[in-house]
C-alpha positions as CSV (number, residue, x, y, z in Angstrom):
1,M,35.3,34.2,-32.3
2,D,38.0,36.6,-33.5
3,K,39.9,36.3,-30.2
4,D,39.7,32.5,-30.4
5,F,41.0,32.5,-33.9
6,D,43.8,34.9,-33.0
7,A,44.7,32.7,-30.1
8,S,44.7,29.6,-32.2
9,L,46.8,31.3,-34.8
10,D,49.4,32.4,-32.3
11,A,49.5,28.9,-30.8
12,W,50.1,27.4,-34.3
13,L,52.8,29.9,-35.1
14,D,54.6,29.2,-31.8
15,A,54.3,25.4,-32.5
16,T,55.7,25.7,-36.0
17,A,58.5,28.0,-34.9
18,N,59.8,25.4,-32.5
19,R,59.0,22.2,-34.3
20,Y,62.6,21.6,-35.2
21,V,65.6,20.7,-33.0
22,V,69.0,21.9,-34.2
23,Q,71.7,19.3,-34.1
24,E,74.5,21.1,-35.9
25,T,75.2,24.4,-37.7
26,L,77.0,23.8,-40.9
27,K,77.3,27.3,-42.2
28,E,76.4,30.7,-40.8
29,S,76.6,34.2,-42.2
30,P,74.6,37.5,-41.8
31,Y,72.5,36.4,-44.8
32,E,72.3,32.6,-44.7
33,T,72.4,29.8,-42.1
34,T,72.6,26.1,-42.8
35,Q,71.7,23.6,-40.1
36,V,71.1,19.9,-39.6
37,V,67.8,19.6,-37.8
38,Y,65.3,17.0,-36.5
39,R,61.6,17.4,-36.4
40,H,59.4,16.7,-33.4
41,G,57.2,13.6,-33.9
42,R,53.7,12.9,-32.6
43,M,55.0,10.9,-29.6
44,E,56.6,12.8,-26.8
45,G,60.4,12.8,-27.2
46,E,60.2,11.4,-30.8
47,L,62.5,13.0,-33.3
48,I,62.3,12.5,-37.1
49,G,65.2,13.3,-39.4
50,P,67.8,14.4,-40.1
51,F,66.9,17.2,-42.4
52,V,68.8,20.2,-43.7
53,R,67.3,23.6,-42.9
54,K,68.5,26.8,-44.7
55,R,67.4,30.2,-43.5
56,F,67.9,33.3,-45.7
57,V,67.5,36.7,-44.1
58,G,67.6,40.2,-45.5
59,D,68.0,39.5,-49.2
60,P,64.8,39.0,-51.3
61,H,66.8,37.3,-54.1
62,R,68.2,34.5,-52.0
63,G,66.3,31.2,-51.8
64,Q,64.1,31.9,-54.8
65,A,65.3,28.7,-56.5
66,Y,64.3,26.5,-53.6
67,D,60.7,27.9,-53.8
68,Q,60.5,27.1,-57.4
69,L,62.0,23.6,-56.9
70,W,59.6,23.0,-54.0
71,R,56.5,24.0,-56.1
72,A,57.7,21.8,-59.0
73,Q,58.2,18.8,-56.8
74,A,54.9,19.3,-55.1
75,M,53.3,19.1,-58.6
76,G,54.9,15.7,-59.2
77,K,58.1,16.6,-61.0
78,R,61.2,14.5,-60.0
79,F,64.8,15.7,-60.3
80,D,67.4,12.9,-60.0
81,H,70.3,15.3,-59.5
82,L,68.7,18.0,-57.3
83,P,67.8,17.8,-53.6
84,M,64.2,17.0,-52.4
85,V,62.6,20.1,-50.8
86,Y,59.9,19.3,-48.2
87,E,59.0,22.8,-47.1
88,C,59.6,26.4,-48.2
89,E,58.1,29.2,-46.2
90,R,58.6,33.0,-46.5
91,S,57.8,35.4,-43.8
92,G,58.7,39.0,-44.6
93,D,62.4,39.0,-45.5
94,V,63.0,35.5,-44.0
95,V,62.9,32.3,-46.0
96,D,63.0,28.9,-44.3
97,V,63.7,25.8,-46.4
98,I,63.6,22.2,-45.2
99,M,65.1,19.6,-47.5
100,E,66.5,16.1,-47.5
101,Y,69.8,15.3,-45.7
102,L,72.1,13.8,-48.3
103,H,74.4,11.0,-47.0
104,G,77.5,11.3,-49.0
105,K,80.7,13.3,-49.7
106,T,81.3,16.4,-51.7
107,L,83.1,16.2,-55.0
108,Y,86.1,17.9,-53.5
109,E,86.3,15.2,-50.8
110,V,85.9,12.4,-53.3
111,A,88.7,13.8,-55.4
112,Q,91.0,14.1,-52.4
113,Q,90.3,10.6,-51.2
114,E,90.1,8.7,-54.5
115,G,92.4,10.8,-56.7
116,A,91.5,12.9,-59.7
117,G,91.8,12.0,-63.3
118,L,89.9,10.5,-66.2
119,D,88.1,7.9,-64.1
120,L,86.7,10.5,-61.7
121,S,85.7,12.7,-64.6
122,A,84.0,9.9,-66.5
123,R,81.8,9.2,-63.4
124,M,81.0,12.7,-62.3
125,V,80.9,15.1,-65.3
126,P,77.9,13.5,-67.3
127,Q,75.7,13.5,-64.2
128,L,76.8,17.0,-63.2
129,C,75.9,18.2,-66.7
130,D,72.5,16.5,-66.4
131,A,71.9,18.2,-63.0
132,V,72.6,21.6,-64.6
133,S,70.4,20.7,-67.5
134,Q,67.5,19.9,-65.2
135,M,67.8,23.4,-63.6
136,H,68.0,25.1,-67.1
137,E,65.2,23.1,-68.8
138,S,62.6,22.2,-66.2
139,F,61.1,25.6,-65.5
140,D,59.4,28.3,-67.6
141,Q,62.6,30.4,-67.4
142,P,66.0,28.8,-66.8
143,L,67.3,28.6,-63.2
144,I,70.9,29.7,-63.2
145,H,72.9,28.1,-60.3
146,R,75.7,30.7,-60.3
147,D,77.9,28.8,-57.7
148,I,78.9,25.5,-59.3
149,K,82.0,24.2,-57.7
150,P,83.3,20.9,-56.2
151,S,82.1,21.7,-52.7
152,N,78.6,22.3,-53.9
153,V,78.4,18.9,-55.6
154,M,77.4,15.9,-53.4
155,V,78.2,12.3,-54.4
156,C,75.7,9.9,-52.7
157,N,76.3,6.2,-53.6
158,G,77.5,7.2,-57.0
159,R,74.7,9.7,-57.6
160,V,75.6,13.3,-58.2
161,V,73.4,15.9,-56.6
162,L,73.9,19.6,-57.1
163,I,73.3,21.5,-53.8
164,D,73.5,25.1,-52.4
165,L,71.0,26.9,-54.6
166,G,71.0,29.9,-52.3
167,I,72.2,32.4,-54.9
168,A,70.5,30.8,-57.9
169,R,68.3,33.1,-59.9
170,T,65.8,33.0,-62.7
171,Y,67.0,34.2,-66.1
172,T,65.4,37.5,-66.9
173,S,64.9,38.1,-70.7
174,G,66.2,41.6,-71.7
175,A,68.1,42.4,-68.5
176,S,71.5,43.9,-69.0
177,H,73.1,42.6,-65.8
178,D,72.4,40.9,-62.4
179,T,71.0,43.1,-59.6
180,T,73.5,41.4,-57.2
181,H,76.9,40.0,-57.8
182,Y,77.9,36.7,-56.2
183,G,80.2,33.9,-57.0
184,T,83.3,31.9,-56.1
185,P,86.6,33.2,-57.7
186,G,88.1,30.7,-60.0
187,Y,84.7,29.1,-60.9
188,A,82.4,32.1,-61.5
189,P,82.5,33.6,-65.0
190,P,83.4,37.3,-65.7
191,E,79.8,38.4,-66.3
192,Q,78.8,37.3,-62.8
193,F,80.7,40.2,-61.4
194,G,78.9,42.9,-63.4
195,Y,80.0,42.4,-67.0
196,K,76.5,41.4,-68.1
197,Q,73.5,39.3,-67.0
198,T,74.3,35.7,-66.1
199,S,72.7,33.0,-68.3
200,T,72.9,29.3,-68.9
201,C,76.3,30.0,-70.4
202,S,77.5,31.2,-67.0
203,D,76.9,27.8,-65.5
204,V,78.7,26.3,-68.5
205,Y,81.8,28.3,-67.6
206,A,81.6,27.0,-64.0
207,L,81.1,23.5,-65.3
208,G,84.3,23.8,-67.4
209,M,86.3,24.9,-64.4
210,T,84.8,22.0,-62.4
211,I,85.8,19.5,-65.1
212,A,89.3,20.9,-64.8
213,F,89.2,20.2,-61.1
214,C,88.1,16.6,-61.7
215,L,91.1,16.1,-64.0
216,M,93.7,17.8,-61.8
217,G,92.4,17.4,-58.2
218,Q,93.0,21.1,-57.4
219,D,91.1,24.4,-58.0
220,P,91.8,25.8,-61.4
221,T,93.2,29.3,-61.7
222,L,92.8,32.2,-64.0
223,E,96.4,31.7,-65.1
224,L,95.6,28.1,-66.1
225,R,92.6,29.3,-68.2
226,E,94.7,32.0,-69.9
227,R,97.3,29.4,-71.0
228,E,94.4,27.2,-72.3
229,F,94.6,24.5,-69.7
230,D,98.1,23.4,-70.7
231,D,98.7,20.9,-67.9
232,P,100.1,17.4,-68.1
233,R,97.1,16.0,-66.2
234,I,94.6,17.3,-68.8
235,P,94.6,15.4,-72.2
236,P,94.9,17.7,-75.2
237,A,91.5,16.6,-76.5
238,L,89.8,17.7,-73.3
239,R,91.8,21.0,-73.2
240,E,89.9,22.1,-76.3
241,V,86.6,21.4,-74.5
242,L,87.6,23.4,-71.5
243,V,88.9,26.3,-73.6
244,R,85.6,26.6,-75.4
245,A,83.5,26.2,-72.2
246,T,85.4,29.0,-70.4
247,Q,85.6,31.7,-73.2
248,F,85.3,35.3,-71.9
249,D,82.4,36.0,-74.3
250,P,79.4,33.8,-73.4
251,A,78.4,33.7,-77.1
252,H,81.6,31.7,-77.8
253,R,80.9,29.0,-75.2
254,H,78.8,25.9,-75.3
255,Q,75.2,27.2,-75.3
256,S,73.9,24.6,-72.9
257,A,75.1,22.0,-70.4
258,R,73.7,19.3,-72.7
259,E,76.0,20.5,-75.5
260,L,79.0,20.6,-73.1
261,R,78.3,17.0,-72.1
262,L,78.3,15.7,-75.7
263,D,81.5,17.6,-76.5
264,F,83.1,16.2,-73.3
265,E,82.1,12.6,-74.3
266,R,83.5,13.0,-77.8
267,A,86.8,14.3,-76.4
268,F,86.9,11.7,-73.6
269,E,86.5,8.9,-76.1
270,Q,89.3,10.4,-78.2
271,A,91.6,10.8,-75.2
272,T,91.1,7.2,-74.0
273,D,91.3,5.7,-77.5
274,E,94.7,7.3,-78.1
275,G,96.0,6.1,-74.8
276,R,96.7,9.5,-73.3
277,R,98.9,9.4,-70.2
278,V,97.4,11.2,-67.2
279,R,99.3,11.9,-63.9
280,V,97.1,11.0,-61.0
281,P,97.8,12.9,-57.7
282,S,99.2,10.5,-55.0
283,T,101.2,10.6,-51.8
284,E,104.3,9.4,-53.6
285,T,107.0,11.8,-54.8
286,S,107.2,10.2,-58.2
287,S,105.5,12.1,-61.0
288,I,105.8,9.4,-63.6
289,A,102.8,9.5,-65.9
290,V,100.6,6.4,-65.6
291,P,98.5,5.2,-68.5
292,Q,94.9,5.0,-67.8
293,T,92.3,2.9,-69.6
294,V,89.0,4.1,-68.3
295,P,85.8,2.4,-69.5
296,L,83.0,4.8,-70.5
297,P,80.0,4.8,-68.1
298,Q,76.8,3.4,-69.4
299,P,75.0,6.7,-70.2
300,I,78.0,7.9,-72.2
301,T,78.2,4.7,-74.1
302,E,74.5,4.9,-75.1
303,E,74.7,8.4,-76.5
304,L,77.9,7.7,-78.3
305,D,76.3,4.7,-79.9
306,A,73.4,6.9,-81.0
307,R,75.7,9.6,-82.5
308,T,78.2,7.3,-84.2
309,G,75.6,4.8,-85.5
310,S,77.4,1.9,-84.0
311,E,75.6,-1.2,-82.9
312,P,74.7,-0.8,-79.2
313,S,75.9,-3.3,-76.7
314,Q,73.6,-5.8,-74.9
315,A,73.9,-3.8,-71.7
316,S,72.9,-0.6,-73.5
317,L,69.8,-2.3,-75.0
318,L,68.8,-3.7,-71.6
319,H,69.3,-0.3,-70.0
320,R,67.1,1.4,-72.6
321,V,64.4,-1.3,-72.4
322,L,64.2,-1.1,-68.6
323,N,63.9,2.7,-68.7
324,S,61.6,3.0,-71.7
325,R,58.4,4.9,-71.7
326,A,56.4,1.9,-72.9
327,L,57.6,-0.2,-70.0
328,D,56.7,2.6,-67.6
329,I,53.1,2.6,-68.9
330,L,52.9,-1.2,-68.7
331,G,54.2,-1.0,-65.1
332,R,51.3,1.4,-64.3
333,I,48.8,-0.9,-65.9
334,W,50.2,-3.8,-64.0
335,N,49.9,-1.9,-60.7
336,I,46.3,-0.9,-61.3
337,A,45.3,-4.5,-62.3
338,L,47.2,-6.0,-59.4
339,V,45.7,-3.7,-56.8
340,S,42.2,-4.1,-58.3
341,F,42.4,-7.9,-58.1
342,S,43.8,-7.9,-54.5
343,T,41.0,-5.5,-53.5
344,L,38.3,-7.7,-55.0
345,M,39.8,-10.7,-53.2
346,L,39.9,-8.9,-49.9
347,V,36.2,-7.9,-50.3
348,F,35.1,-11.3,-51.4
349,V,36.9,-13.1,-48.5
350,G,35.8,-10.5,-46.1
351,L,32.1,-10.9,-47.0
352,S,32.5,-14.7,-46.8
353,A,33.9,-14.4,-43.3
354,A,31.2,-11.9,-42.2
355,L,28.1,-13.5,-43.6
356,P,26.6,-16.3,-41.5
357,T,26.9,-19.7,-43.1
358,E,26.9,-23.3,-41.9
359,Q,30.7,-23.3,-42.2
360,N,31.5,-20.3,-40.0
361,A,28.4,-20.3,-37.8
362,K,30.1,-22.6,-35.3
363,Y,33.0,-20.2,-34.9
364,P,32.9,-17.1,-32.7
365,P,32.8,-13.8,-34.6
366,W,36.2,-12.7,-33.3
367,F,37.7,-15.9,-34.7
368,S,36.5,-15.2,-38.2
369,F,37.6,-11.6,-38.0
370,T,41.1,-12.5,-36.7
371,A,41.5,-15.2,-39.3
372,Y,40.6,-12.8,-42.0
373,V,43.0,-10.1,-41.0
374,N,46.0,-12.1,-39.8
375,V,45.9,-15.1,-42.1
376,I,44.4,-13.7,-45.3
377,A,44.4,-9.9,-45.5
378,I,48.0,-9.1,-44.2
379,P,49.7,-11.8,-46.3
380,L,47.7,-10.8,-49.4
381,I,48.7,-7.2,-48.9
382,M,52.4,-8.1,-48.5
383,V,52.4,-10.3,-51.7
384,T,50.7,-7.5,-53.6
385,Y,53.3,-5.0,-52.4
386,L,56.2,-7.3,-53.5
387,L,54.7,-7.8,-57.0
388,L,54.1,-4.0,-57.6
389,D,56.3,-2.1,-60.1
390,K,58.1,0.3,-57.8
391,R,60.7,1.7,-60.2
392,R,59.2,5.2,-60.0
393,L,58.6,5.0,-56.3
394,R,62.3,4.2,-55.6
395,K,63.2,7.6,-57.0
396,R,61.7,9.3,-54.0
397,P,64.0,9.7,-51.0
398,P,62.1,7.5,-48.4
399,F,62.5,4.4,-50.7
400,C,66.0,4.9,-51.9
401,R,67.5,2.7,-49.2
402,F,65.2,-0.3,-49.8
403,T,66.1,-3.2,-52.1
404,W,64.2,-6.3,-53.3
405,P,65.9,-8.8,-50.9
406,K,65.3,-6.4,-47.9
407,E,61.6,-6.0,-48.9
408,L,61.2,-9.8,-49.3
409,V,62.6,-10.5,-45.9
410,A,60.5,-7.7,-44.3
411,C,57.3,-9.0,-45.9
412,V,57.9,-12.6,-45.0
413,A,58.6,-11.5,-41.4
414,I,55.4,-9.5,-41.2
415,C,53.4,-12.5,-42.5
416,A,55.0,-14.8,-40.1
417,I,54.3,-12.5,-37.1
418,S,50.7,-12.0,-38.2
419,I,50.0,-15.8,-38.4
420,I,51.8,-16.4,-35.1
421,V,49.6,-13.7,-33.5
422,F,46.6,-15.4,-34.8
423,F,47.4,-18.7,-33.2
424,I,48.4,-17.1,-29.9
425,V,45.1,-15.2,-29.8
426,C,43.2,-18.4,-30.5
427,G,45.2,-20.4,-28.1
428,V,44.5,-18.1,-25.1
429,A,40.8,-18.2,-25.9
430,T,39.0,-20.4,-23.3
431,G,37.6,-23.6,-24.7
432,F,38.5,-23.1,-28.3
433,K,41.0,-25.1,-30.4
434,P,42.1,-23.3,-33.5
435,F,43.6,-26.4,-35.0
436,D,40.1,-27.9,-35.4
437,W,39.4,-25.1,-37.9
C-alpha cells in the first residue's frame, strides 16, 4: 500500500510540475522569474490560458503577499484593483504563483502614448489610491507594497490594477526596521533603505511620486522633491499635496492612501476651478502652456458632493443607487426566487413528459425526452440566465469580457440550435412526423 501511495504521489508531482507550458519569459533574476504560461487541458493538445506565473527562489520574504491575497480570494473576497490569484504553492524555499493575465498597458506606457497632465491624473490617481487602500485595509495587518511605480500599475480598459507584489510585506507592529531592503530609487521612501520599518506611509510616499509622474510624464527626482515639486507642469495646489505625501518623516505625511486621495481631490478641484495652465508633453518643440479643463471622474464627484454638502448630480445618484447595498440584497433575493421558479417548472414539465398519459402515450419515449430537453429545458435555462442579476459575477475575471448584447445573442443562438436539433432528430426517425405533435 505504501509503495502504491508513493508511486501515485510521485506521478502526481511529476504531472503538476509539467502542467504548464511557458510561452514567454517577461523577467528573470536569481530570485524571481515572471513568465506567461498556458495550462494543459483535459483533451490532448488543449491549452488553457494565458496566465502569469511568478516563481520566487531563495528568499522566504518574497511572495508572501500573493499567498495572503490567494487565501483571501479563496474565501470570497474580491479586490477590484488587485490581480486574481488562482494558485499559490510553496515547496521549501520555492514559491510558485499563478495569476490572471492582464490585457492592458502599464501606466508608464499610457503616459507616453496619451500624454501626462491633469486628465491622466484624474483618471488614474483615485483608482490607484483605492488599490493601495485595499492592500492596507483588507487584512489583519496592512500589506505594504513597497514598490509602487508607473511600471507596476496596469491599466486595463480604464481599470487600474496594482501588480508585482513580490517584495510586499506585512506590517510588523513594534519592529524597528525591515529585515531586507528593496525599492526603486526615486519612488521608494528613505525608510525603505534602512532608516526605519516601512509602513502604510511608505506607500503614501511612493504614491506621491507616482502622482508627480502622472502630471509630468517622466520619473520624478530627489532634486524635484527637494525643491518642493516646483515645475510648470504641476499646479501649485497639487504641489502642496505632493510635498506633504513625500515628507522625510513618515509622521508628517498623509497617514493613509485614503487620506491622500481626498487631499488630491480637493487640490485637483482647486486647480481646475482656477484654470491652471499645464504643459502637456508632445512631439512639438513649442512649450506654450495649454489651458486644460478636465472634468472630475464620477467617483471623485461623489465624494466631493458628500464633503461639500452640495446637491449630487443625477449621474451621481444613479451610480449610488446601482451600487447600493440594498440593491445588492434585492438582486440576491431575485436570483434565488428566479432559480427556484425555473427549477419547479423544469421538475413539473419533466414529470408531465415522463408520466404516461393519454396525451403522450402515443409518442415514443425518446420523443418526449428530446422535446423536454431541447424545446423546454434549454430555452428555459437560457431565459433564466438572461434574467439573473449578474453584477457581482461580472467582477470575476472569466465574466469581465461579456456584455448584455453578447449574452442575448449567445442565448438566442443556443435556443435556436437546440430547437433545430429537435426537429432534425424527429425528422430522421422512421415513420414519425413531429409536426403532428
